A tleap script that builds the chain and sets N, CA, C and O, in Angstrom:
source leaprc.protein.ff14SB
mol = sequence {
  NMET ALA GLU GLY GLU LYS MET LEU GLY ILE
  THR GLU ALA ALA THR ARG LEU HIE ILE SER
  PRO SER LEU LEU ARG LYS TRP SER ASP GLN
  GLY LEU VAL LYS THR MET LYS LEU PRO GLY
  SER GLY TYR ARG ARG PHE THR VAL ALA GLU
  ILE GLU ARG LYS ARG ARG GLU LEU GLY LEU
  ASP GLU GLN GLY CALA
}
set mol.1.N position { -85.595 -13.463 -31.973 }
set mol.1.CA position { -86.084 -14.575 -31.179 }
set mol.1.C position { -84.924 -15.524 -30.897 }
set mol.1.O position { -84.113 -15.818 -31.776 }
set mol.2.N position { -84.865 -15.988 -29.675 }
set mol.2.CA position { -83.749 -16.812 -29.252 }
set mol.2.C position { -83.728 -18.151 -29.976 }
set mol.2.O position { -84.756 -18.806 -30.149 }
set mol.3.N position { -82.548 -18.528 -30.385 }
set mol.3.CA position { -82.393 -19.808 -31.073 }
set mol.3.C position { -82.734 -20.940 -30.113 }
set mol.3.O position { -82.290 -20.941 -28.965 }
set mol.4.N position { -83.512 -21.889 -30.576 }
set mol.4.CA position { -83.890 -23.035 -29.763 }
set mol.4.C position { -85.106 -22.790 -28.877 }
set mol.4.O position { -85.540 -23.691 -28.159 }
set mol.5.N position { -85.660 -21.581 -28.921 }
set mol.5.CA position { -86.848 -21.292 -28.121 }
set mol.5.C position { -88.054 -22.005 -28.718 }
set mol.5.O position { -88.211 -22.057 -29.938 }
set mol.6.N position { -88.905 -22.553 -27.854 }
set mol.6.CA position { -90.080 -23.281 -28.320 }
set mol.6.C position { -91.015 -22.345 -29.078 }
set mol.6.O position { -91.294 -21.227 -28.644 }
set mol.7.N position { -91.487 -22.830 -30.216 }
set mol.7.CA position { -92.388 -22.058 -31.058 }
set mol.7.C position { -93.766 -22.718 -31.061 }
set mol.7.O position { -93.885 -23.941 -30.978 }
set mol.8.N position { -94.794 -21.890 -31.157 }
set mol.8.CA position { -96.172 -22.359 -31.183 }
set mol.8.C position { -96.811 -22.015 -32.516 }
set mol.8.O position { -96.534 -20.964 -33.095 }
set mol.9.N position { -97.663 -22.900 -32.997 }
set mol.9.CA position { -98.475 -22.602 -34.163 }
set mol.9.C position { -99.607 -21.673 -33.759 }
set mol.9.O position { -99.839 -21.441 -32.573 }
set mol.10.N position { -100.295 -21.155 -34.729 }
set mol.10.CA position { -101.328 -20.147 -34.453 }
set mol.10.C position { -102.480 -20.692 -33.614 }
set mol.10.O position { -103.014 -19.977 -32.766 }
set mol.11.N position { -102.867 -21.933 -33.835 }
set mol.11.CA position { -103.993 -22.491 -33.072 }
set mol.11.C position { -103.647 -22.619 -31.593 }
set mol.11.O position { -104.432 -22.220 -30.733 }
set mol.12.N position { -102.483 -23.171 -31.299 }
set mol.12.CA position { -102.078 -23.332 -29.899 }
set mol.12.C position { -101.856 -21.977 -29.232 }
set mol.12.O position { -102.248 -21.777 -28.082 }
set mol.13.N position { -101.230 -21.049 -29.951 }
set mol.13.CA position { -100.997 -19.715 -29.389 }
set mol.13.C position { -102.318 -19.016 -29.092 }
set mol.13.O position { -102.473 -18.413 -28.030 }
set mol.14.N position { -103.266 -19.090 -30.012 }
set mol.14.CA position { -104.570 -18.462 -29.812 }
set mol.14.C position { -105.309 -19.100 -28.636 }
set mol.14.O position { -105.953 -18.400 -27.854 }
set mol.15.N position { -105.220 -20.402 -28.512 }
set mol.15.CA position { -105.864 -21.105 -27.401 }
set mol.15.C position { -105.312 -20.614 -26.069 }
set mol.15.O position { -106.070 -20.391 -25.125 }
set mol.16.N position { -104.003 -20.447 -25.990 }
set mol.16.CA position { -103.387 -19.964 -24.747 }
set mol.16.C position { -103.835 -18.545 -24.403 }
set mol.16.O position { -103.842 -18.157 -23.235 }
set mol.17.N position { -104.207 -17.775 -25.420 }
set mol.17.CA position { -104.669 -16.403 -25.204 }
set mol.17.C position { -106.187 -16.303 -25.087 }
set mol.17.O position { -106.725 -15.224 -24.836 }
set mol.18.N position { -106.878 -17.429 -25.270 }
set mol.18.CA position { -108.344 -17.472 -25.219 }
set mol.18.C position { -108.969 -16.565 -26.286 }
set mol.18.O position { -109.954 -15.872 -26.032 }
set mol.19.N position { -108.381 -16.587 -27.471 }
set mol.19.CA position { -108.903 -15.810 -28.603 }
set mol.19.C position { -108.939 -16.716 -29.829 }
set mol.19.O position { -108.433 -17.838 -29.795 }
set mol.20.N position { -109.534 -16.229 -30.900 }
set mol.20.CA position { -109.590 -17.009 -32.138 }
set mol.20.C position { -108.287 -16.846 -32.927 }
set mol.20.O position { -107.608 -15.826 -32.808 }
set mol.21.N position { -107.946 -17.844 -33.724 }
set mol.21.CA position { -106.769 -17.704 -34.592 }
set mol.21.C position { -106.859 -16.492 -35.522 }
set mol.21.O position { -105.841 -15.864 -35.816 }
set mol.22.N position { -108.062 -16.158 -35.984 }
set mol.22.CA position { -108.191 -15.004 -36.884 }
set mol.22.C position { -107.866 -13.702 -36.159 }
set mol.22.O position { -107.273 -12.805 -36.759 }
set mol.23.N position { -108.235 -13.575 -34.892 }
set mol.23.CA position { -107.876 -12.378 -34.135 }
set mol.23.C position { -106.365 -12.323 -33.911 }
set mol.23.O position { -105.765 -11.251 -33.989 }
set mol.24.N position { -105.759 -13.456 -33.637 }
set mol.24.CA position { -104.308 -13.482 -33.449 }
set mol.24.C position { -103.590 -13.100 -34.745 }
set mol.24.O position { -102.579 -12.399 -34.706 }
set mol.25.N position { -104.100 -13.550 -35.886 }
set mol.25.CA position { -103.535 -13.134 -37.175 }
set mol.25.C position { -103.619 -11.609 -37.327 }
set mol.25.O position { -102.664 -10.960 -37.754 }
set mol.26.N position { -104.769 -11.062 -36.972 }
set mol.26.CA position { -104.967 -9.613 -37.068 }
set mol.26.C position { -103.979 -8.879 -36.165 }
set mol.26.O position { -103.347 -7.914 -36.594 }
set mol.27.N position { -103.842 -9.328 -34.922 }
set mol.27.CA position { -102.889 -8.713 -34.001 }
set mol.27.C position { -101.475 -8.802 -34.549 }
set mol.27.O position { -100.704 -7.847 -34.446 }
set mol.28.N position { -101.132 -9.942 -35.132 }
set mol.28.CA position { -99.810 -10.126 -35.723 }
set mol.28.C position { -99.593 -9.131 -36.865 }
set mol.28.O position { -98.544 -8.492 -36.944 }
set mol.29.N position { -100.574 -9.003 -37.736 }
set mol.29.CA position { -100.479 -8.066 -38.861 }
set mol.29.C position { -100.344 -6.621 -38.386 }
set mol.29.O position { -99.696 -5.807 -39.044 }
set mol.30.N position { -100.956 -6.303 -37.239 }
set mol.30.CA position { -100.902 -4.951 -36.681 }
set mol.30.C position { -99.643 -4.714 -35.846 }
set mol.30.O position { -99.400 -3.595 -35.393 }
set mol.31.N position { -98.844 -5.766 -35.642 }
set mol.31.CA position { -97.628 -5.633 -34.849 }
set mol.31.C position { -97.850 -5.687 -33.350 }
set mol.31.O position { -96.961 -5.326 -32.579 }
set mol.32.N position { -99.022 -6.131 -32.929 }
set mol.32.CA position { -99.325 -6.224 -31.499 }
set mol.32.C position { -98.739 -7.469 -30.860 }
set mol.32.O position { -98.570 -7.525 -29.642 }
set mol.33.N position { -98.431 -8.459 -31.669 }
set mol.33.CA position { -97.794 -9.701 -31.221 }
set mol.33.C position { -96.688 -10.006 -32.212 }
set mol.33.O position { -96.915 -10.031 -33.422 }
set mol.34.N position { -95.486 -10.239 -31.693 }
set mol.34.CA position { -94.355 -10.566 -32.565 }
set mol.34.C position { -94.496 -11.992 -33.083 }
set mol.34.O position { -94.903 -12.897 -32.356 }
set mol.35.N position { -94.156 -12.168 -34.331 }
set mol.35.CA position { -94.263 -13.481 -34.957 }
set mol.35.C position { -93.147 -13.648 -35.966 }
set mol.35.O position { -92.476 -12.689 -36.347 }
set mol.36.N position { -92.968 -14.867 -36.383 }
set mol.36.CA position { -92.095 -15.122 -37.522 }
set mol.36.C position { -92.868 -15.996 -38.487 }
set mol.36.O position { -93.690 -16.818 -38.080 }
set mol.37.N position { -92.602 -15.814 -39.756 }
set mol.37.CA position { -93.254 -16.640 -40.770 }
set mol.37.C position { -92.237 -17.619 -41.325 }
set mol.37.O position { -91.094 -17.259 -41.609 }
set mol.38.N position { -92.668 -18.858 -41.475 }
set mol.38.CA position { -91.785 -19.889 -41.999 }
set mol.38.C position { -91.527 -19.645 -43.482 }
set mol.38.O position { -92.451 -19.324 -44.230 }
set mol.39.N position { -90.289 -19.794 -43.901 }
set mol.39.CA position { -89.994 -19.612 -45.323 }
set mol.39.C position { -90.755 -20.628 -46.170 }
set mol.39.O position { -90.910 -21.785 -45.779 }
set mol.40.N position { -91.212 -20.197 -47.300 }
set mol.40.CA position { -91.932 -21.085 -48.210 }
set mol.40.C position { -93.410 -21.156 -47.924 }
set mol.40.O position { -94.226 -20.796 -48.772 }
set mol.41.N position { -93.770 -21.619 -46.730 }
set mol.41.CA position { -95.188 -21.809 -46.416 }
set mol.41.C position { -95.855 -20.525 -45.940 }
set mol.41.O position { -97.044 -20.317 -46.181 }
set mol.42.N position { -95.103 -19.668 -45.273 }
set mol.42.CA position { -95.680 -18.446 -44.721 }
set mol.42.C position { -96.447 -18.651 -43.429 }
set mol.42.O position { -97.054 -17.709 -42.918 }
set mol.43.N position { -96.432 -19.880 -42.882 }
set mol.43.CA position { -97.118 -20.140 -41.620 }
set mol.43.C position { -96.472 -19.318 -40.510 }
set mol.43.O position { -95.254 -19.146 -40.480 }
set mol.44.N position { -97.297 -18.815 -39.606 }
set mol.44.CA position { -96.802 -18.009 -38.497 }
set mol.44.C position { -96.420 -18.902 -37.327 }
set mol.44.O position { -97.056 -19.922 -37.062 }
set mol.45.N position { -95.378 -18.497 -36.647 }
set mol.45.CA position { -94.952 -19.159 -35.423 }
set mol.45.C position { -94.725 -18.093 -34.374 }
set mol.45.O position { -94.226 -17.006 -34.667 }
set mol.46.N position { -95.101 -18.418 -33.143 }
set mol.46.CA position { -95.013 -17.496 -32.020 }
set mol.46.C position { -94.159 -18.139 -30.938 }
set mol.46.O position { -94.276 -19.339 -30.691 }
set mol.47.N position { -93.301 -17.357 -30.289 }
set mol.47.CA position { -92.536 -17.917 -29.180 }
set mol.47.C position { -93.432 -18.015 -27.953 }
set mol.47.O position { -94.367 -17.234 -27.779 }
set mol.48.N position { -93.127 -18.983 -27.118 }
set mol.48.CA position { -93.860 -19.127 -25.859 }
set mol.48.C position { -93.705 -17.846 -25.051 }
set mol.48.O position { -94.668 -17.377 -24.443 }
set mol.49.N position { -92.506 -17.277 -25.038 }
set mol.49.CA position { -92.263 -16.042 -24.276 }
set mol.49.C position { -93.151 -14.903 -24.758 }
set mol.49.O position { -93.667 -14.141 -23.941 }
set mol.50.N position { -93.339 -14.772 -26.066 }
set mol.50.CA position { -94.182 -13.709 -26.605 }
set mol.50.C position { -95.643 -13.917 -26.226 }
set mol.50.O position { -96.342 -12.961 -25.892 }
set mol.51.N position { -96.101 -15.156 -26.275 }
set mol.51.CA position { -97.491 -15.437 -25.904 }
set mol.51.C position { -97.696 -15.204 -24.404 }
set mol.51.O position { -98.737 -14.692 -23.994 }
set mol.52.N position { -96.718 -15.574 -23.594 }
set mol.52.CA position { -96.816 -15.318 -22.156 }
set mol.52.C position { -96.799 -13.821 -21.875 }
set mol.52.O position { -97.495 -13.358 -20.972 }
set mol.53.N position { -96.017 -13.057 -22.632 }
set mol.53.CA position { -95.997 -11.601 -22.482 }
set mol.53.C position { -97.382 -11.030 -22.772 }
set mol.53.O position { -97.874 -10.172 -22.038 }
set mol.54.N position { -97.999 -11.506 -23.835 }
set mol.54.CA position { -99.326 -11.018 -24.208 }
set mol.54.C position { -100.367 -11.436 -23.174 }
set mol.54.O position { -101.290 -10.676 -22.883 }
set mol.55.N position { -100.226 -12.638 -22.617 }
set mol.55.CA position { -101.146 -13.084 -21.553 }
set mol.55.C position { -101.084 -12.125 -20.368 }
set mol.55.O position { -102.113 -11.735 -19.818 }
set mol.56.N position { -99.853 -11.746 -19.979 }
set mol.56.CA position { -99.699 -10.802 -18.865 }
set mol.56.C position { -100.318 -9.455 -19.219 }
set mol.56.O position { -101.003 -8.844 -18.398 }
set mol.57.N position { -100.073 -8.996 -20.442 }
set mol.57.CA position { -100.624 -7.719 -20.902 }
set mol.57.C position { -102.161 -7.740 -20.849 }
set mol.57.O position { -102.788 -6.734 -20.516 }
set mol.58.N position { -102.748 -8.870 -21.174 }
set mol.58.CA position { -104.204 -9.012 -21.171 }
set mol.58.C position { -104.770 -9.293 -19.771 }
set mol.58.O position { -105.986 -9.318 -19.580 }
set mol.59.N position { -103.872 -9.505 -18.794 }
set mol.59.CA position { -104.312 -9.784 -17.431 }
set mol.59.C position { -104.775 -11.210 -17.215 }
set mol.59.O position { -105.469 -11.488 -16.237 }
set mol.60.N position { -104.408 -12.120 -18.106 }
set mol.60.CA position { -104.873 -13.501 -17.980 }
set mol.60.C position { -104.209 -14.228 -16.829 }
set mol.60.O position { -104.851 -15.058 -16.185 }
set mol.61.N position { -102.936 -13.945 -16.544 }
set mol.61.CA position { -102.248 -14.644 -15.472 }
set mol.61.C position { -102.815 -14.279 -14.100 }
set mol.61.O position { -102.912 -15.129 -13.215 }
set mol.62.N position { -103.187 -13.011 -13.930 }
set mol.62.CA position { -103.727 -12.573 -12.657 }
set mol.62.C position { -105.081 -13.213 -12.371 }
set mol.62.O position { -105.450 -13.399 -11.211 }
set mol.63.N position { -105.809 -13.544 -13.409 }
set mol.63.CA position { -107.138 -14.132 -13.251 }
set mol.63.C position { -107.074 -15.646 -13.123 }
set mol.63.O position { -108.101 -16.298 -12.936 }
set mol.64.N position { -105.878 -16.207 -13.221 }
set mol.64.CA position { -105.747 -17.643 -13.125 }
set mol.64.C position { -106.196 -18.371 -14.377 }
set mol.64.O position { -106.423 -19.580 -14.350 }
set mol.65.N position { -106.324 -17.640 -15.475 }
set mol.65.CA position { -106.785 -18.250 -16.736 }
set mol.65.C position { -105.655 -18.955 -17.433 }
set mol.65.O position { -105.851 -19.525 -18.506 }
savepdb mol mol.pdb
quit
């Protein structure tokens, strides 16, 4: 992941994908969405680029969502 790239927490990332945070966690665990975990806390962070990639894959951009 590019240094300085904006990172999203799980709630904001899930909202952008119109899914629940628990589904996004599942996708992350399955390797369907790239993530990084913060040292110590283990909280997941997602790049804006990765979430936008997944939006395109899901067809959300074409629908204007």
